[in-house]
N, CA, C and O atoms as a GROMACS GRO file, in nm:
protein
  468
    1UNK      N    1   1.357   2.328  -0.335
    1UNK     CA    2   1.293   2.231  -0.422
    1UNK      C    3   1.320   2.088  -0.374
    1UNK      O    4   1.230   2.005  -0.371
    2UNK      N    5   1.445   2.061  -0.338
    2UNK     CA    6   1.478   1.928  -0.292
    2UNK      C    7   1.408   1.896  -0.160
    2UNK      O    8   1.374   1.781  -0.134
    3UNK      N    9   1.388   1.998  -0.077
    3UNK     CA   10   1.319   1.978   0.049
    3UNK      C   11   1.176   1.935   0.023
    3UNK      O   12   1.124   1.847   0.092
    4UNK      N   13   1.110   1.995  -0.077
    4UNK     CA   14   0.974   1.958  -0.111
    4UNK      C   15   0.967   1.813  -0.160
    4UNK      O   16   0.875   1.739  -0.125
    5UNK      N   17   1.065   1.773  -0.243
    5UNK     CA   18   1.068   1.636  -0.292
    5UNK      C   19   1.088   1.538  -0.176
    5UNK      O   20   1.026   1.433  -0.170
    6UNK      N   21   1.178   1.576  -0.085
    6UNK     CA   22   1.203   1.490   0.030
    6UNK      C   23   1.077   1.476   0.115
    6UNK      O   24   1.043   1.366   0.157
    7UNK      N   25   1.008   1.588   0.141
    7UNK     CA   26   0.886   1.584   0.220
    7UNK      C   27   0.777   1.503   0.151
    7UNK      O   28   0.704   1.428   0.216
    8UNK      N   29   0.766   1.517   0.020
    8UNK     CA   30   0.668   1.440  -0.055
    8UNK      C   31   0.699   1.290  -0.044
    8UNK      O   32   0.609   1.209  -0.023
    9UNK      N   33   0.825   1.256  -0.060
    9UNK     CA   34   0.866   1.115  -0.048
    9UNK      C   35   0.839   1.064   0.092
    9UNK      O   36   0.792   0.951   0.109
   10UNK      N   37   0.869   1.143   0.194
   10UNK     CA   38   0.847   1.104   0.332
   10UNK      C   39   0.698   1.084   0.360
   10UNK      O   40   0.660   0.988   0.427
   11UNK      N   41   0.615   1.173   0.309
   11UNK     CA   42   0.471   1.160   0.328
   11UNK      C   43   0.416   1.037   0.257
   11UNK      O   44   0.328   0.969   0.309
   12UNK      N   45   0.466   1.010   0.138
   12UNK     CA   46   0.424   0.892   0.064
   12UNK      C   47   0.462   0.765   0.139
   12UNK      O   48   0.382   0.672   0.150
   13UNK      N   49   0.584   0.763   0.191
   13UNK     CA   50   0.630   0.648   0.269
   13UNK      C   51   0.544   0.630   0.394
   13UNK      O   52   0.505   0.518   0.426
   14UNK      N   53   0.513   0.739   0.463
   14UNK     CA   54   0.431   0.731   0.584
   14UNK      C   55   0.291   0.679   0.552
   14UNK      O   56   0.237   0.597   0.626
   15UNK      N   57   0.233   0.726   0.443
   15UNK     CA   58   0.099   0.680   0.404
   15UNK      C   59   0.099   0.532   0.369
   15UNK      O   60   0.009   0.458   0.408
   16UNK      N   61   0.201   0.490   0.296
   16UNK     CA   62   0.210   0.348   0.259
   16UNK      C   63   0.232   0.262   0.382
   16UNK      O   64   0.173   0.155   0.394
   17UNK      N   65   0.316   0.308   0.474
   17UNK     CA   66   0.341   0.233   0.597
   17UNK      C   67   0.214   0.221   0.680
   17UNK      O   68   0.187   0.115   0.736
   18UNK      N   69   0.138   0.328   0.687
   18UNK     CA   70   0.012   0.325   0.763
   18UNK      C   71  -0.087   0.228   0.700
   18UNK      O   72  -0.158   0.158   0.771
   19UNK      N   73  -0.090   0.224   0.568
   19UNK     CA   74  -0.181   0.132   0.499
   19UNK      C   75  -0.140  -0.012   0.525
   19UNK      O   76  -0.226  -0.098   0.547
   20UNK      N   77  -0.012  -0.038   0.523
   20UNK     CA   78   0.036  -0.174   0.549
   20UNK      C   79   0.007  -0.214   0.692
   20UNK      O   80  -0.034  -0.327   0.718
   21UNK      N   81   0.027  -0.122   0.786
   21UNK     CA   82   0.003  -0.151   0.927
   21UNK      C   83  -0.143  -0.186   0.953
   21UNK      O   84  -0.172  -0.260   1.046
   22UNK      N   85  -0.234  -0.133   0.872
   22UNK     CA   86  -0.376  -0.159   0.891
   22UNK      C   87  -0.424  -0.283   0.817
   22UNK      O   88  -0.539  -0.323   0.831
   23UNK      N   89  -0.337  -0.343   0.738
   23UNK     CA   90  -0.374  -0.465   0.667
   23UNK      C   91  -0.392  -0.577   0.768
   23UNK      O   92  -0.305  -0.598   0.852
   24UNK      N   93  -0.505  -0.650   0.763
   24UNK     CA   94  -0.527  -0.759   0.859
   24UNK      C   95  -0.410  -0.857   0.857
   24UNK      O   96  -0.374  -0.909   0.752
   25UNK      N   97  -0.352  -0.881   0.972
   25UNK     CA   98  -0.239  -0.972   0.981
   25UNK      C   99  -0.107  -0.909   0.939
   25UNK      O  100  -0.003  -0.973   0.951
   26UNK      N  101  -0.110  -0.786   0.890
   26UNK     CA  102   0.013  -0.721   0.845
   26UNK      C  103   0.062  -0.781   0.715
   26UNK      O  104   0.011  -0.884   0.670
   27UNK      N  105   0.159  -0.717   0.654
   27UNK     CA  106   0.219  -0.770   0.531
   27UNK      C  107   0.341  -0.850   0.573
   27UNK      O  108   0.437  -0.794   0.626
   28UNK      N  109   0.337  -0.978   0.551
   28UNK     CA  110   0.448  -1.063   0.591
   28UNK      C  111   0.557  -1.057   0.486
   28UNK      O  112   0.540  -1.105   0.374
   29UNK      N  113   0.667  -0.998   0.522
   29UNK     CA  114   0.779  -0.987   0.430
   29UNK      C  115   0.875  -1.103   0.446
   29UNK      O  116   0.947  -1.139   0.353
   30UNK      N  117   0.877  -1.161   0.565
   30UNK     CA  118   0.966  -1.274   0.591
   30UNK      C  119   0.892  -1.372   0.681
   30UNK      O  120   0.827  -1.332   0.778
   31UNK      N  121   0.903  -1.496   0.649
   31UNK     CA  122   0.839  -1.601   0.727
   31UNK      C  123   0.949  -1.683   0.792
   31UNK      O  124   1.036  -1.738   0.724
   32UNK      N  125   0.945  -1.691   0.924
   32UNK     CA  126   1.043  -1.773   0.995
   32UNK      C  127   0.994  -1.918   0.995
   32UNK      O  128   0.875  -1.943   0.974
   33UNK      N  129   1.083  -2.012   1.019
   33UNK     CA  130   1.039  -2.151   1.029
   33UNK      C  131   0.932  -2.171   1.136
   33UNK      O  132   0.839  -2.249   1.117
   34UNK      N  133   0.944  -2.102   1.249
   34UNK     CA  134   0.843  -2.115   1.354
   34UNK      C  135   0.708  -2.062   1.307
   34UNK      O  136   0.605  -2.123   1.331
   35UNK      N  137   0.711  -1.947   1.240
   35UNK     CA  138   0.586  -1.890   1.189
   35UNK      C  139   0.525  -1.978   1.081
   35UNK      O  140   0.404  -1.997   1.077
   36UNK      N  141   0.608  -2.033   0.994
   36UNK     CA  142   0.559  -2.122   0.888
   36UNK      C  143   0.480  -2.237   0.948
   36UNK      O  144   0.372  -2.271   0.899
   37UNK      N  145   0.533  -2.296   1.054
   37UNK     CA  146   0.466  -2.412   1.114
   37UNK      C  147   0.332  -2.375   1.177
   37UNK      O  148   0.246  -2.462   1.195
   38UNK      N  149   0.313  -2.248   1.211
   38UNK     CA  150   0.186  -2.206   1.271
   38UNK      C  151   0.082  -2.166   1.165
   38UNK      O  152  -0.033  -2.140   1.199
   39UNK      N  153   0.123  -2.162   1.039
   39UNK     CA  154   0.031  -2.122   0.932
   39UNK      C  155  -0.066  -2.235   0.900
   39UNK      O  156  -0.037  -2.352   0.925
   40UNK      N  157  -0.181  -2.199   0.845
   40UNK     CA  158  -0.280  -2.298   0.801
   40UNK      C  159  -0.225  -2.374   0.680
   40UNK      O  160  -0.143  -2.320   0.606
   41UNK      N  161  -0.270  -2.498   0.658
   41UNK     CA  162  -0.219  -2.577   0.544
   41UNK      C  163  -0.228  -2.504   0.409
   41UNK      O  164  -0.134  -2.510   0.330
   42UNK      N  165  -0.338  -2.438   0.383
   42UNK     CA  166  -0.352  -2.367   0.255
   42UNK      C  167  -0.250  -2.254   0.244
   42UNK      O  168  -0.197  -2.229   0.136
   43UNK      N  169  -0.222  -2.185   0.354
   43UNK     CA  170  -0.122  -2.078   0.353
   43UNK      C  171   0.018  -2.135   0.329
   43UNK      O  172   0.098  -2.076   0.257
   44UNK      N  173   0.046  -2.250   0.390
   44UNK     CA  174   0.177  -2.313   0.369
   44UNK      C  175   0.193  -2.356   0.224
   44UNK      O  176   0.301  -2.342   0.166
   45UNK      N  177   0.086  -2.407   0.164
   45UNK     CA  178   0.093  -2.447   0.023
   45UNK      C  179   0.120  -2.326  -0.067
   45UNK      O  180   0.200  -2.334  -0.160
   46UNK      N  181   0.054  -2.216  -0.040
   46UNK     CA  182   0.077  -2.095  -0.118
   46UNK      C  183   0.221  -2.048  -0.100
   46UNK      O  184   0.285  -2.004  -0.196
   47UNK      N  185   0.272  -2.058   0.023
   47UNK     CA  186   0.409  -2.016   0.049
   47UNK      C  187   0.507  -2.103  -0.028
   47UNK      O  188   0.598  -2.051  -0.094
   48UNK      N  189   0.490  -2.234  -0.021
   48UNK     CA  190   0.579  -2.327  -0.093
   48UNK      C  191   0.572  -2.301  -0.243
   48UNK      O  192   0.675  -2.302  -0.311
   49UNK      N  193   0.453  -2.277  -0.296
   49UNK     CA  194   0.439  -2.246  -0.439
   49UNK      C  195   0.517  -2.119  -0.474
   49UNK      O  196   0.583  -2.114  -0.578
   50UNK      N  197   0.509  -2.018  -0.390
   50UNK     CA  198   0.582  -1.894  -0.415
   50UNK      C  199   0.732  -1.914  -0.412
   50UNK      O  200   0.805  -1.857  -0.494
   51UNK      N  201   0.779  -1.995  -0.318
   51UNK     CA  202   0.924  -2.023  -0.311
   51UNK      C  203   0.968  -2.098  -0.436
   51UNK      O  204   1.074  -2.068  -0.492
   52UNK      N  205   0.889  -2.194  -0.480
   52UNK     CA  206   0.924  -2.269  -0.601
   52UNK      C  207   0.924  -2.179  -0.724
   52UNK      O  208   1.012  -2.190  -0.810
   53UNK      N  209   0.826  -2.090  -0.733
   53UNK     CA  210   0.823  -1.996  -0.845
   53UNK      C  211   0.948  -1.908  -0.845
   53UNK      O  212   1.011  -1.889  -0.949
   54UNK      N  213   0.982  -1.853  -0.729
   54UNK     CA  214   1.101  -1.767  -0.719
   54UNK      C  215   1.226  -1.847  -0.749
   54UNK      O  216   1.318  -1.797  -0.814
   55UNK      N  217   1.231  -1.970  -0.700
   55UNK     CA  218   1.347  -2.055  -0.723
   55UNK      C  219   1.368  -2.079  -0.872
   55UNK      O  220   1.481  -2.077  -0.921
   56UNK      N  221   1.259  -2.101  -0.944
   56UNK     CA  222   1.268  -2.126  -1.088
   56UNK      C  223   1.316  -2.004  -1.165
   56UNK      O  224   1.384  -2.017  -1.268
   57UNK      N  225   1.282  -1.886  -1.116
   57UNK     CA  226   1.320  -1.763  -1.184
   57UNK      C  227   1.463  -1.723  -1.151
   57UNK      O  228   1.542  -1.690  -1.240
   58UNK      N  229   1.497  -1.727  -1.023
   58UNK     CA  230   1.626  -1.672  -0.979
   58UNK      C  231   1.738  -1.775  -0.970
   58UNK      O  232   1.856  -1.739  -0.974
   59UNK      N  233   1.704  -1.902  -0.958
   59UNK     CA  234   1.806  -2.006  -0.944
   59UNK      C  235   1.784  -2.110  -1.054
   59UNK      O  236   1.739  -2.221  -1.028
   60UNK      N  237   1.818  -2.072  -1.175
   60UNK     CA  238   1.789  -2.157  -1.289
   60UNK      C  239   1.864  -2.289  -1.287
   60UNK      O  240   1.828  -2.382  -1.359
   61UNK      N  241   1.968  -2.298  -1.204
   61UNK     CA  242   2.042  -2.425  -1.198
   61UNK      C  243   1.959  -2.534  -1.131
   61UNK      O  244   1.983  -2.652  -1.156
   62UNK      N  245   1.861  -2.497  -1.045
   62UNK     CA  246   1.777  -2.598  -0.982
   62UNK      C  247   1.651  -2.628  -1.062
   62UNK      O  248   1.579  -2.722  -1.031
   63UNK      N  249   1.625  -2.548  -1.164
   63UNK     CA  250   1.504  -2.569  -1.244
   63UNK      C  251   1.498  -2.710  -1.301
   63UNK      O  252   1.394  -2.775  -1.287
   64UNK      N  253   1.603  -2.762  -1.364
   64UNK     CA  254   1.593  -2.898  -1.417
   64UNK      C  255   1.581  -3.004  -1.307
   64UNK      O  256   1.518  -3.108  -1.326
   65UNK      N  257   1.643  -2.977  -1.191
   65UNK     CA  258   1.635  -3.072  -1.080
   65UNK      C  259   1.491  -3.085  -1.034
   65UNK      O  260   1.437  -3.196  -1.026
   66UNK      N  261   1.428  -2.972  -1.005
   66UNK     CA  262   1.290  -2.976  -0.958
   66UNK      C  263   1.194  -3.021  -1.067
   66UNK      O  264   1.096  -3.090  -1.037
   67UNK      N  265   1.220  -2.985  -1.192
   67UNK     CA  266   1.133  -3.027  -1.302
   67UNK      C  267   1.132  -3.180  -1.313
   67UNK      O  268   1.028  -3.240  -1.337
   68UNK      N  269   1.248  -3.241  -1.297
   68UNK     CA  270   1.257  -3.387  -1.307
   68UNK      C  271   1.211  -3.455  -1.178
   68UNK      O  272   1.134  -3.551  -1.182
   69UNK      N  273   1.257  -3.406  -1.067
   69UNK     CA  274   1.231  -3.472  -0.939
   69UNK      C  275   1.087  -3.452  -0.892
   69UNK      O  276   1.027  -3.544  -0.836
   70UNK      N  277   1.031  -3.335  -0.915
   70UNK     CA  278   0.897  -3.305  -0.867
   70UNK      C  279   0.790  -3.326  -0.974
   70UNK      O  280   0.674  -3.288  -0.956
   71UNK      N  281   0.828  -3.387  -1.084
   71UNK     CA  282   0.733  -3.413  -1.191
   71UNK      C  283   0.620  -3.502  -1.137
   71UNK      O  284   0.646  -3.612  -1.088
   72UNK      N  285   0.497  -3.455  -1.147
   72UNK     CA  286   0.382  -3.532  -1.099
   72UNK      C  287   0.352  -3.513  -0.951
   72UNK      O  288   0.252  -3.567  -0.902
   73UNK      N  289   0.435  -3.439  -0.880
   73UNK     CA  290   0.413  -3.414  -0.738
   73UNK      C  291   0.318  -3.295  -0.724
   73UNK      O  292   0.340  -3.190  -0.785
   74UNK      N  293   0.214  -3.312  -0.645
   74UNK     CA  294   0.120  -3.202  -0.625
   74UNK      C  295   0.178  -3.102  -0.527
   74UNK      O  296   0.275  -3.130  -0.455
   75UNK      N  297   0.119  -2.986  -0.524
   75UNK     CA  298   0.161  -2.883  -0.430
   75UNK      C  299   0.141  -2.930  -0.287
   75UNK      O  300   0.223  -2.902  -0.200
   76UNK      N  301   0.031  -3.001  -0.262
   76UNK     CA  302   0.006  -3.054  -0.127
   76UNK      C  303   0.115  -3.154  -0.088
   76UNK      O  304   0.159  -3.155   0.027
   77UNK      N  305   0.159  -3.236  -0.182
   77UNK     CA  306   0.265  -3.333  -0.152
   77UNK      C  307   0.398  -3.262  -0.127
   77UNK      O  308   0.471  -3.300  -0.035
   78UNK      N  309   0.430  -3.162  -0.207
   78UNK     CA  310   0.555  -3.088  -0.186
   78UNK      C  311   0.553  -3.017  -0.052
   78UNK      O  312   0.654  -3.012   0.018
   79UNK      N  313   0.438  -2.961  -0.016
   79UNK     CA  314   0.425  -2.893   0.113
   79UNK      C  315   0.441  -2.993   0.227
   79UNK      O  316   0.501  -2.962   0.329
   80UNK      N  317   0.386  -3.113   0.209
   80UNK     CA  318   0.400  -3.218   0.311
   80UNK      C  319   0.547  -3.256   0.330
   80UNK      O  320   0.591  -3.281   0.443
   81UNK      N  321   0.622  -3.260   0.222
   81UNK     CA  322   0.767  -3.289   0.230
   81UNK      C  323   0.836  -3.181   0.315
   81UNK      O  324   0.918  -3.212   0.401
   82UNK      N  325   0.802  -3.056   0.289
   82UNK     CA  326   0.861  -2.945   0.365
   82UNK      C  327   0.819  -2.954   0.511
   82UNK      O  328   0.902  -2.938   0.601
   83UNK      N  329   0.690  -2.978   0.535
   83UNK     CA  330   0.639  -2.986   0.671
   83UNK      C  331   0.708  -3.094   0.752
   83UNK      O  332   0.740  -3.074   0.869
   84UNK      N  333   0.732  -3.209   0.691
   84UNK     CA  334   0.795  -3.320   0.761
   84UNK      C  335   0.946  -3.301   0.776
   84UNK      O  336   1.004  -3.346   0.874
   85UNK      N  337   1.008  -3.234   0.681
   85UNK     CA  338   1.153  -3.216   0.685
   85UNK      C  339   1.199  -3.104   0.775
   85UNK      O  340   1.310  -3.107   0.828
   86UNK      N  341   1.115  -3.004   0.794
   86UNK     CA  342   1.154  -2.885   0.868
   86UNK      C  343   1.195  -2.912   1.013
   86UNK      O  344   1.299  -2.861   1.055
   87UNK      N  345   1.120  -2.989   1.090
   87UNK     CA  346   1.158  -3.008   1.231
   87UNK      C  347   1.292  -3.077   1.252
   87UNK      O  348   1.358  -3.053   1.354
   88UNK      N  349   1.335  -3.161   1.159
   88UNK     CA  350   1.459  -3.235   1.177
   88UNK      C  351   1.577  -3.176   1.100
   88UNK      O  352   1.688  -3.230   1.104
   89UNK      N  353   1.551  -3.067   1.030
   89UNK     CA  354   1.655  -3.006   0.946
   89UNK      C  355   1.761  -2.938   1.033
   89UNK      O  356   1.730  -2.877   1.135
   90UNK      N  357   1.886  -2.950   0.992
   90UNK     CA  358   1.996  -2.883   1.062
   90UNK      C  359   1.971  -2.732   1.062
   90UNK      O  360   1.921  -2.678   0.963
   91UNK      N  361   2.005  -2.664   1.171
   91UNK     CA  362   1.978  -2.519   1.180
   91UNK      C  363   2.037  -2.438   1.064
   91UNK      O  364   1.974  -2.343   1.019
   92UNK      N  365   2.154  -2.475   1.016
   92UNK     CA  366   2.215  -2.398   0.908
   92UNK      C  367   2.142  -2.417   0.775
   92UNK      O  368   2.159  -2.336   0.683
   93UNK      N  369   2.062  -2.522   0.764
   93UNK     CA  370   1.986  -2.545   0.642
   93UNK      C  371   1.849  -2.479   0.645
   93UNK      O  372   1.774  -2.482   0.547
   94UNK      N  373   1.816  -2.418   0.760
   94UNK     CA  374   1.686  -2.352   0.774
   94UNK      C  375   1.700  -2.211   0.830
   94UNK      O  376   1.618  -2.166   0.910
   95UNK      N  377   1.806  -2.143   0.787
   95UNK     CA  378   1.829  -2.006   0.833
   95UNK      C  379   1.718  -1.912   0.789
   95UNK      O  380   1.686  -1.816   0.859
   96UNK      N  381   1.661  -1.938   0.673
   96UNK     CA  382   1.545  -1.862   0.626
   96UNK      C  383   1.447  -1.964   0.571
   96UNK      O  384   1.485  -2.074   0.533
   97UNK      N  385   1.323  -1.926   0.567
   97UNK     CA  386   1.222  -2.021   0.521
   97UNK      C  387   1.235  -2.056   0.373
   97UNK      O  388   1.216  -2.173   0.338
   98UNK      N  389   1.267  -1.962   0.284
   98UNK     CA  390   1.289  -2.004   0.145
   98UNK      C  391   1.403  -2.106   0.132
   98UNK      O  392   1.394  -2.201   0.054
   99UNK      N  393   1.508  -2.085   0.208
   99UNK     CA  394   1.620  -2.180   0.208
   99UNK      C  395   1.575  -2.316   0.262
   99UNK      O  396   1.615  -2.419   0.209
  100UNK      N  397   1.493  -2.316   0.365
  100UNK     CA  398   1.445  -2.441   0.423
  100UNK      C  399   1.356  -2.517   0.324
  100UNK      O  400   1.368  -2.639   0.312
  101UNK      N  401   1.269  -2.447   0.252
  101UNK     CA  402   1.184  -2.511   0.151
  101UNK      C  403   1.273  -2.575   0.044
  101UNK      O  404   1.256  -2.692   0.008
  102UNK      N  405   1.366  -2.497  -0.006
  102UNK     CA  406   1.459  -2.546  -0.109
  102UNK      C  407   1.533  -2.670  -0.060
  102UNK      O  408   1.536  -2.772  -0.128
  103UNK      N  409   1.592  -2.661   0.060
  103UNK     CA  410   1.671  -2.774   0.111
  103UNK      C  411   1.587  -2.896   0.142
  103UNK      O  412   1.632  -3.009   0.119
  104UNK      N  413   1.466  -2.878   0.193
  104UNK     CA  414   1.379  -2.993   0.220
  104UNK      C  415   1.345  -3.067   0.091
  104UNK      O  416   1.344  -3.190   0.088
  105UNK      N  417   1.317  -2.992  -0.013
  105UNK     CA  418   1.283  -3.055  -0.141
  105UNK      C  419   1.404  -3.121  -0.206
  105UNK      O  420   1.393  -3.229  -0.264
  106UNK      N  421   1.520  -3.056  -0.198
  106UNK     CA  422   1.643  -3.116  -0.253
  106UNK      C  423   1.675  -3.246  -0.178
  106UNK      O  424   1.712  -3.346  -0.241
  107UNK      N  425   1.663  -3.244  -0.045
  107UNK     CA  426   1.690  -3.366   0.033
  107UNK      C  427   1.593  -3.478  -0.006
  107UNK      O  428   1.634  -3.594  -0.018
  108UNK      N  429   1.466  -3.444  -0.026
  108UNK     CA  430   1.368  -3.545  -0.066
  108UNK      C  431   1.401  -3.600  -0.204
  108UNK      O  432   1.386  -3.720  -0.228
  109UNK      N  433   1.445  -3.514  -0.295
  109UNK     CA  434   1.485  -3.560  -0.428
  109UNK      C  435   1.604  -3.656  -0.418
  109UNK      O  436   1.606  -3.759  -0.484
  110UNK      N  437   1.701  -3.621  -0.334
  110UNK     CA  438   1.818  -3.707  -0.315
  110UNK      C  439   1.778  -3.842  -0.256
  110UNK      O  440   1.826  -3.947  -0.301
  111UNK      N  441   1.691  -3.840  -0.155
  111UNK     CA  442   1.644  -3.965  -0.092
  111UNK      C  443   1.566  -4.051  -0.192
  111UNK      O  444   1.568  -4.174  -0.185
  112UNK      N  445   1.497  -3.983  -0.284
  112UNK     CA  446   1.418  -4.055  -0.384
  112UNK      C  447   1.501  -4.114  -0.497
  112UNK      O  448   1.448  -4.180  -0.586
  113UNK      N  449   1.632  -4.089  -0.494
  113UNK     CA  450   1.720  -4.148  -0.594
  113UNK      C  451   1.754  -4.057  -0.710
  113UNK      O  452   1.822  -4.099  -0.804
  114UNK      N  453   1.708  -3.933  -0.705
  114UNK     CA  454   1.741  -3.842  -0.815
  114UNK      C  455   1.886  -3.801  -0.800
  114UNK      O  456   1.926  -3.753  -0.694
  115UNK      N  457   1.965  -3.819  -0.904
  115UNK     CA  458   2.106  -3.779  -0.904
  115UNK      C  459   2.120  -3.644  -0.973
  115UNK      O  460   2.090  -3.629  -1.091
  116UNK      N  461   2.168  -3.548  -0.896
  116UNK     CA  462   2.186  -3.415  -0.953
  116UNK      C  463   2.304  -3.416  -1.050
  116UNK      O  464   2.407  -3.478  -1.023
  117UNK      N  465   2.289  -3.346  -1.163
  117UNK     CA  466   2.398  -3.344  -1.262
  117UNK      C  467   2.519  -3.269  -1.209
  117UNK      O  468   2.620  -3.258  -1.278
   0.00000   0.00000   0.00000
């Protein structure tokens, strides 16, 4: 019985993997800083929006910072901040693209005079 369950799970995994492999452009699970820079502007904006949404849900300590600092900032403007900050960012601050987005925006908030509590 367990063998049948294992085979069913394996077949389901194989089918799902095949479907993902056939998706145009593949399913991007992780975006590197180099890949981010090669994305189209609209794709970068969607990515930054997703990082901000995740940041608000999982890192509630930054929610008030971004709510105050980014108040009135459009998604295009926030993406521009990330785009300009990424090339000069220290390597340890851009180990992953979500971390780089977060750090670029925090640095911009700090430069803009926002004092974190």
